[in-house]
N, C-alpha and C positions, 0 to 999 in steps of 0.2 A: 286538835289532830284531824287531820283528814283520813278520809275511810282507807286510801291508797297507803299512807304510811303507817296506820294502824295494821293492816294488813301484811303490811311487808317487814315492818318491825318485829311484827308475833311468827313470821315464817322464819326470820333469822334467829329469832331468841330459841324457840323450841327445836332447831334444827341446831344450834349449837348446844344447847341441854343433850339433846341426845346424840351428841358428836358422830354426826354426820356431814363431811364435808360439802362446800358450796358445787363444788364439781360433780361428786358423788348425786346430791339432790338433781342437778340440772340433768345428770345422765336419766336419772329414774323418772323425771317429768319427761323425758324427750325434748328439751331445748339442746338447738345446736351447739349454740355456746353457753359458758357460764354467766357471760355479760348479762345475758336475758335475767336472769334468775336477780344479780346484782343490782340491776335497774326494779326490781320488783319489791325486791328486801329494802332500796332505799325510800320506797315510796315516789317513785319515778315512774312507774311504766304497770298498769293492771293486768289482768287476766280476766278469764272467760268463767262463769261457772262452775264449767264442768271441769276445768285448770284448779281451780279452788277446791271442788270435790275430790281431784286426783295429788294434791298437795295433803291434804287433810288425810287420804287414805294412806299415801306415802308413809306421813310423820305419825301414823296411829292415833289420829285424834278427833274430834267430833267438829266437822266443819264451823260449828259459831263459836269455838276455842279461837281461832283465825282472828275474827271480829272484836275480839274482848279488849277493850283499853288498861290501863294500869289498874285503874281503880275496881274494875268489873272483872279483872284476872285475880287482883286480891281476896274478892268474894266468892270467886268460883273455886278458888284454892284452898279459901276456908271450909266451903262447904264439903268441897272434894273431899278433904282431911277428917271433917266431921264424918262422913258418909262410912271411910274405913275406920275410924276409931268405932262406928255402931258395930261395923262386922266383925270387929274382931274381941277379945274377952273384956268383961267389965275392969279389969284392975287398968289396963289401958285407958279406957275412957275414964275411968276416975282421975287416973294423971294429969289426963288433958279434959277436965270439967267444962270451961269455957271455950267455944273455937275462938272467941273475940280476944279471949287472951292468947292463944296460940297466935292468930292476926298481929298482933301489938307485938309478941316476940318477933314475929319475920320481919315486922316493919323496923324494929330497932336495930336487929344484926343484920340484915344484908337483906340480898336478894331473895326476894319470896321464893319464886321459881325453885333457885338453888337450894334454900333451905328446906322447902316442901319434899324436893326429892331424896334431898338424905335423910329427911323423916320418915317417909315414907318407906323406903329402902329398912331403916332400920326396924319397922311397924315389921315390913315381911320376915326379916330375922327372928322376930320376935313370933309371928304365925306358924315358921315353918318350925319352928322348937318343941 
């Protein structure tokens, strides 16, 4: 997949996961019309590095996350999950002994990011208790 398609699909995926409409993100990025963002998300148009930084800031992510392909995203999510588990109590860490097992679970049962968000939400609730 080309870098423009990776960038565009990641922007779209993250935007949708964060429940931000294309119109709202277009306005936050000061695009005159949402069609500009549509072309970017489709991998038909690029953007400057400054705009990439702005997108990352608006989406509250690190810039490099916009350039991860699917395999890298899976590894990134697994590592991110491990960091979260390390910061929580040991009983949660014991329940998820191996990050690779968690990653396999996500692969079998659906979208990695969606499941990851559900799991991190549950972990957040546990931490707040």
